[in-house]
C-alpha positions in Angstrom: -58.4 -10.4 -63.4 -62.0 -10.1 -62.3 -63.1 -6.9 -60.7 -65.8 -5.9 -58.2 -66.4 -3.2 -55.6 -66.2 -3.4 -51.8 -70.0 -3.1 -51.6 -70.3 -6.5 -53.3 -68.0 -8.0 -50.7 -70.4 -6.6 -48.0 -73.4 -8.1 -49.7 -72.0 -11.6 -49.9 -69.9 -11.8 -46.8 -71.8 -13.4 -43.9 -69.1 -14.9 -41.8 -69.1 -18.3 -40.2 -66.7 -21.2 -40.7 -67.3 -23.0 -44.0 -70.2 -20.8 -45.1 -67.8 -18.3 -46.6 -65.6 -20.7 -48.5 -67.2 -20.0 -52.0 -67.2 -16.2 -51.4 -63.7 -16.2 -50.1 -62.5 -18.2 -53.2 -64.2 -15.7 -55.5 -62.9 -12.6 -53.7 -59.3 -14.0 -53.5 -59.0 -13.9 -57.3 -60.7 -10.6 -57.7 -59.5 -7.0 -57.7 -61.8 -5.3 -55.1 -62.2 -1.6 -55.9 -63.2 1.0 -53.3 -66.3 3.1 -54.1 -64.5 6.4 -54.0 -65.9 9.8 -55.1 -65.4 9.2 -58.8 -67.0 5.8 -58.9 -69.8 6.9 -56.6 -70.6 9.9 -58.9 -70.5 7.7 -62.0 -72.8 5.2 -60.3 -75.2 7.9 -59.2 -75.4 9.3 -62.7 -76.2 5.8 -64.0 -78.9 5.5 -61.5 -80.4 8.8 -62.5 -80.4 7.7 -66.2 -82.2 4.4 -65.4 -84.4 5.3 -62.5 -83.0 2.4 -60.4 -81.9 2.7 -56.8 -79.2 0.0 -56.1 -75.9 1.9 -55.8 -73.9 -1.4 -55.6 -75.4 -2.7 -58.8 -74.6 0.6 -60.5 -71.0 0.6 -59.3 -70.6 -2.9 -60.7 -72.0 -1.8 -64.0 -69.6 1.1 -64.0 -66.6 -1.2 -63.4 -67.6 -3.7 -66.0 -65.7 -3.9 -69.2 -67.5 -3.9 -72.6 -67.7 -7.5 -73.7 -67.1 -8.8 -70.1 -69.1 -11.0 -67.8 -71.0 -10.1 -64.7 -71.9 -12.7 -62.1 -75.2 -11.5 -60.7 -77.8 -12.9 -58.3 -80.4 -10.7 -60.1 -79.3 -10.3 -63.8 -82.4 -8.3 -64.7 -81.3 -5.3 -62.6 -77.9 -5.2 -64.1 -79.1 -5.6 -67.7 -80.7 -2.2 -67.7 -77.7 -0.6 -66.0 -75.3 -2.1 -68.5 -77.4 -0.9 -71.4 -77.6 2.6 -70.0 -73.8 2.5 -69.5 -73.4 1.6 -73.2 -71.7 -1.7 -72.6 -72.5 -5.2 -73.7 -71.9 -7.8 -71.0 -72.9 -11.4 -70.5 -74.9 -11.7 -67.3 -74.2 -15.0 -65.5 -76.9 -15.9 -63.0 -75.4 -16.8 -59.6 -76.6 -17.4 -56.1 -77.1 -14.6 -53.7 -75.6 -14.3 -50.2 -77.9 -16.9 -48.7 -76.5 -19.5 -51.1 
């Protein structure tokens, strides 16, 4: 089952009838993990190693499985995070919240 964190849901959820259908379909088949203390600290350490600042991207990289796929509106940011995390992932370009 695909996995993401609640922060991603916040980034893509914009409300409104019909506009949320694609996001709702994706999230319905996804295990949405809370950013708790452990995941937050792991993401923070990953940000420290990379010099990046997006905590949600870092949390996604921490949750990714080696050899997995990440759907990302900006694959470039996640590439460096995945490399610093020591995992190989396929980055699949996707659309951001605006569609």
